[in-house]
C-alpha positions as CSV (number, residue, x, y, z in Angstrom):
1,M,69.6,100.8,113.8
2,G,71.7,103.5,113.0
3,S,73.6,103.0,109.5
4,N,77.1,103.4,111.0
5,T,76.1,100.4,112.8
6,K,73.9,98.6,110.3
7,G,77.0,98.5,108.4
8,A,79.4,97.1,110.7
9,L,77.3,94.0,111.3
10,I,77.3,93.5,107.8
11,A,80.8,93.4,107.9
12,L,80.9,91.6,111.0
13,L,79.6,88.9,109.2
14,A,81.6,89.0,105.8
15,F,84.7,88.9,107.6
16,A,83.0,85.5,109.7
17,I,82.4,84.2,106.1
18,F,85.8,85.1,104.9
19,S,87.6,83.8,107.9
20,T,85.0,80.5,107.3
21,H,86.8,80.7,103.8
22,D,90.5,80.0,104.3
23,I,89.6,77.3,106.8
24,I,89.2,75.5,104.3
25,V,92.2,76.5,102.6
26,K,93.8,75.7,105.6
27,S,92.7,71.9,105.4
28,L,92.9,71.8,101.7
29,G,96.6,72.3,102.5
30,A,97.3,69.6,104.7
31,I,96.9,67.4,101.2
32,Y,96.8,69.8,98.3
33,S,99.4,71.8,96.4
34,P,98.6,75.6,96.8
35,I,98.6,76.3,92.9
36,Q,96.6,73.7,93.2
37,I,94.2,75.7,94.9
38,V,94.2,78.8,93.9
39,F,93.9,77.4,90.1
40,F,90.8,75.4,91.2
41,S,88.9,78.3,92.9
42,V,89.9,79.8,89.9
43,L,88.0,78.4,88.6
44,F,85.2,78.4,90.1
45,G,85.1,82.5,90.2
46,F,84.7,82.4,86.4
47,P,80.7,82.2,85.9
48,W,80.6,85.0,88.4
49,V,83.5,86.7,86.3
50,T,80.7,86.2,83.1
51,L,77.9,87.4,84.7
52,M,79.9,90.3,85.1
53,L,80.9,91.3,81.7
54,I,77.7,90.6,81.0
55,R,75.9,93.4,82.8
56,D,78.8,95.5,82.0
57,T,77.3,98.1,79.8
58,S,80.6,100.5,79.4
59,S,82.1,100.9,75.8
60,G,85.0,100.0,74.1
61,N,86.9,96.1,75.2
62,L,89.5,95.4,77.7
63,R,92.6,96.3,76.8
64,P,94.4,98.4,79.2
65,K,95.1,101.5,79.1
66,H,97.8,101.7,81.4
67,P,99.7,97.8,80.9
68,W,102.3,98.2,82.7
69,W,100.4,99.0,86.1
70,M,97.9,95.9,85.0
71,A,100.2,93.9,84.2
72,L,101.9,95.6,87.5
73,R,99.5,95.1,89.1
74,T,98.0,91.4,88.1
75,M,102.3,89.8,89.0
76,A,101.4,90.9,92.7
77,T,97.9,89.7,92.8
78,M,99.2,86.3,91.4
79,A,102.2,86.1,94.2
80,T,99.6,87.4,96.8
81,A,97.7,84.5,95.7
82,I,100.3,81.7,96.3
83,S,101.7,83.2,98.8
84,A,98.6,83.5,101.1
85,F,97.6,80.3,100.3
86,Y,101.3,77.8,101.3
87,A,101.3,80.8,104.1
88,F,97.5,79.5,106.1
89,T,98.7,76.4,105.4
90,V,101.8,75.9,106.9
91,L,101.4,78.9,109.5
92,P,98.4,79.0,112.3
93,L,96.0,81.3,111.4
94,A,96.3,84.1,114.5
95,Q,99.9,85.0,113.2
96,V,98.8,84.6,109.5
97,Y,96.4,87.9,109.9
98,A,98.6,89.7,111.9
99,I,101.2,89.9,109.4
100,L,98.4,90.5,106.7
101,F,97.2,93.6,108.9
102,A,100.3,95.0,108.1
103,A,99.1,96.0,104.5
104,P,97.7,99.2,105.1
105,L,101.3,100.2,106.5
106,L,102.7,98.7,104.1
107,I,99.4,101.4,101.7
108,T,100.6,103.8,104.0
109,I,104.0,103.6,102.3
110,L,103.7,102.8,98.5
111,S,101.3,105.3,98.2
112,I,104.1,108.1,98.9
113,P,105.7,106.9,95.4
114,I,102.9,105.9,93.2
115,L,99.9,108.1,94.3
116,G,102.2,111.0,95.4
117,E,100.1,111.2,98.4
118,R,102.0,113.5,101.4
119,V,102.2,111.8,105.0
120,R,102.9,113.5,107.4
121,L,104.5,112.9,111.4
122,R,101.9,111.6,112.8
123,R,101.3,108.6,110.2
124,W,104.3,107.6,109.5
125,I,104.8,107.1,113.6
126,A,101.8,104.8,113.2
127,V,103.3,103.0,110.7
128,L,107.4,102.7,112.0
129,V,104.9,102.2,115.2
130,G,102.1,99.1,113.4
131,L,105.9,97.6,111.2
132,G,107.5,97.3,114.8
133,G,104.8,95.2,115.8
134,V,105.6,92.9,113.0
135,L,108.7,92.3,114.2
136,V,107.3,91.7,117.4
137,V,105.5,88.6,115.7
138,L,108.0,87.4,113.4
139,R,110.4,87.4,116.2
140,P,114.0,87.6,114.0
141,G,116.6,85.7,116.6
142,A,114.4,84.4,118.9
143,E,112.4,82.4,116.3
144,P,113.6,80.5,113.4
145,L,111.9,82.0,110.3
146,T,110.1,79.8,107.7
147,L,109.0,80.1,104.2
148,G,105.5,80.2,106.3
149,H,106.5,83.6,107.4
150,L,108.3,84.5,104.1
151,A,104.8,84.2,102.3
152,A,103.3,85.8,104.6
153,L,104.9,89.3,104.5
154,I,105.3,88.2,100.0
155,A,101.1,88.7,100.5
156,A,100.8,91.5,102.6
157,I,103.6,93.5,100.3
158,G,101.7,92.1,97.1
159,G,98.2,92.6,98.7
160,A,99.0,96.5,99.4
161,L,101.1,97.1,95.8
162,A,98.0,95.5,93.4
163,S,95.5,97.9,96.1
164,I,98.0,100.7,95.5
165,I,97.7,100.9,91.8
166,V,94.4,100.0,91.2
167,R,94.1,104.2,93.5
168,K,95.9,104.9,90.4
169,I,94.7,103.7,87.8
170,G,90.9,102.9,88.8
171,K,89.4,105.9,87.4
172,D,90.3,104.5,83.9
173,E,90.5,101.0,83.8
174,R,86.7,99.0,83.3
175,S,85.9,97.8,86.5
176,V,86.0,93.9,85.0
177,A,88.8,94.2,83.5
178,L,90.5,95.2,87.3
179,L,88.8,91.9,87.7
180,I,89.5,89.5,84.9
181,F,93.1,90.1,84.7
182,P,94.5,88.9,88.2
183,M,92.2,85.6,87.6
184,M,93.1,85.4,84.1
185,T,96.6,85.1,84.9
186,N,96.0,82.6,88.1
187,F,94.2,80.2,85.5
188,V,97.4,79.5,82.8
189,V,100.5,80.2,85.0
190,M,98.5,78.0,87.6
191,G,97.4,75.7,85.2
192,A,100.1,75.4,83.8
193,V,102.5,74.3,86.8
194,L,99.5,72.1,87.7
195,P,100.5,68.8,86.5
196,F,104.0,68.4,88.2
197,V,102.1,69.2,91.7
198,Y,98.7,68.1,90.5
199,V,97.1,65.5,93.1
200,P,94.1,64.3,92.4
201,M,90.3,65.3,94.3
202,E,88.1,63.7,95.4
203,P,84.6,65.0,95.4
204,M,84.4,65.8,98.7
205,H,87.6,68.4,98.9
206,M,86.6,69.8,95.7
207,G,82.9,70.5,96.7
208,G,84.8,72.4,99.6
209,V,86.7,74.4,96.7
210,A,82.9,75.6,95.8
211,V,82.0,76.4,98.6
212,M,85.0,78.8,98.5
213,S,83.9,80.3,96.6
214,I,80.9,80.7,97.1
215,M,81.5,82.3,100.5
216,A,84.1,84.9,99.2
217,L,81.3,86.3,96.4
218,I,78.5,86.5,99.8
219,A,81.3,88.0,101.5
220,S,81.8,90.3,99.2
221,A,78.3,91.1,98.5
222,L,78.0,92.2,102.5
223,V,80.9,94.5,102.2
224,I,79.8,96.0,99.2
225,E,75.8,96.4,101.8
226,A,78.4,97.6,104.7
227,Y,79.8,100.1,102.3
228,K,76.0,102.0,101.2
229,A,75.1,101.6,104.4
230,G,78.2,103.4,106.9
231,E,80.6,105.2,106.9
232,A,83.9,104.0,105.0
233,V,85.7,105.0,108.0
234,I,83.2,102.3,110.8
235,V,83.2,99.4,107.7
236,A,87.5,99.4,107.7
237,P,88.5,98.3,111.0
238,M,86.0,95.9,111.5
239,Q,88.3,93.9,108.6
240,Y,90.6,93.0,112.2
241,S,87.8,90.5,113.7
242,Q,89.4,88.1,111.6
243,I,91.5,87.9,114.3
244,I,88.6,86.8,116.8
245,W,87.9,84.1,114.1
246,A,91.8,82.7,113.3
247,S,91.4,82.3,117.4
248,L,88.9,80.3,117.6
249,F,88.7,78.4,114.4
250,G,92.6,77.5,114.9
251,F,92.3,76.6,118.7
252,T,89.3,74.2,118.2
253,I,89.6,72.9,114.5
254,F,93.5,73.3,114.4
255,D,95.1,73.2,118.4
256,E,96.2,76.1,117.8
257,Q,96.9,79.0,120.6
258,M,98.1,82.1,119.7
259,D,101.4,83.2,121.9
260,A,101.6,86.0,124.4
261,M,104.1,87.7,121.9
262,T,102.1,87.3,118.1
263,L,98.4,88.6,120.9
264,L,101.1,91.7,121.3
265,G,101.9,92.1,117.7
266,A,98.3,91.7,116.6
267,V,97.6,94.9,118.8
268,I,100.1,96.7,118.1
269,I,99.6,96.6,114.1
270,I,95.4,96.6,114.5
271,G,95.8,99.4,115.9
272,S,99.0,101.4,113.9
273,G,96.1,100.1,111.4
274,I,93.4,101.4,112.6
275,Y,94.7,104.8,114.3
276,I,95.6,105.6,109.8
277,V,92.2,104.9,109.1
278,L,90.5,107.4,111.1
279,R,93.7,110.1,110.4
280,E,92.6,109.2,106.7
281,G,89.1,110.0,107.3
282,R,89.9,113.5,108.6
283,G,89.0,115.8,105.8
284,N,92.8,117.4,106.1
285,A,94.7,114.6,106.7
286,S,95.3,112.6,103.6
287,E,94.8,113.5,99.5
288,N,94.0,110.4,98.0
289,T,92.7,107.9,101.2
290,P,94.7,105.0,100.1
291,V,93.9,103.0,102.6
292,L,90.1,104.3,102.9
293,R,90.0,103.5,99.4
294,T,91.2,100.2,99.9
295,R,88.2,98.3,100.7
296,T,88.9,94.6,100.2
297,R,90.6,92.2,102.3
298,T,94.1,91.5,100.7
299,E,93.4,90.9,97.2
300,T,94.7,87.0,95.6
301,G,92.6,87.2,92.2
302,T,90.4,83.9,92.7
303,S,87.4,85.8,93.8
304,L,85.7,89.0,92.9
305,R,87.4,92.0,93.9
306,I,85.7,94.7,96.0
307,G,86.9,98.2,94.8
308,P,85.5,97.9,91.4
309,L,82.0,96.4,92.4
310,I,81.3,99.5,94.6
311,R,82.1,102.1,91.6
312,A,80.3,100.0,89.2
313,R,77.2,100.0,91.2
314,R,77.8,103.9,91.6
315,K,77.8,104.0,87.9
316,R,75.1,102.0,87.4
317,T,72.8,104.2,90.6
318,M,73.7,107.0,88.6
319,T,73.4,106.2,84.6
320,E,69.4,104.7,85.7
């Protein structure tokens, strides 16, 4: 088996696990507030962050070197968490994924003012076509837009902003700092609001949240292995396989059916995203390769972030 094939297959498994994670989010969301789910998701994620802190041999403290960028990224991640969890609760899975898949398009746009990236005509056309695909999914005027659609859009924008900020400050900040600040903020803010929305959780449901955290950890580890085995230009598009799982799980578990317009919009968005990935993979097309360097799905601050983990692993390998 070739290295790229191996990387692609590992990534497909990882995103299948991530999709299963989202089924639990949607199932629990029918009973509990997204605030409560986010809070306990972060709570169960802390042991893994603690292990990272123990293993981190970098000198210095966790004080950010770019506090304003870190604060903006933390707020974006927190908004993404509550928005994504809410969207999964109230919208069909496939529709949420289709909107979240717009994140690479938004990353390309945000890379211009934040990273100074030069986006030439072909990538601009891909971005505009992809955003047209978002309009096809949303169908403004033909279908009523709900808070769920707004939440999915906020999640896509917040996830893109958080990712592009990491590209700007990631080399200067410690990996554990990039992980712990969004988690701590989610924990504190959601914890402050929790008494107003709290519903006592059955042991099975609390176990479901724990399983979510374990799934996110396993899937993150698999994505790291996928990028280790294969080229980013091959591994990155595998995230779009989640639309297949969304259609399957949505139909079999939640009695959801993907309508023709959602399918058409998803195809347009995915096609644009893949083109941008392939375009960035060419040596002379992008200086910062912001989409290729975003090696995780929409970041919510409830689990480990893959990019810093990959960088930390590389640093340990170089020092050994």
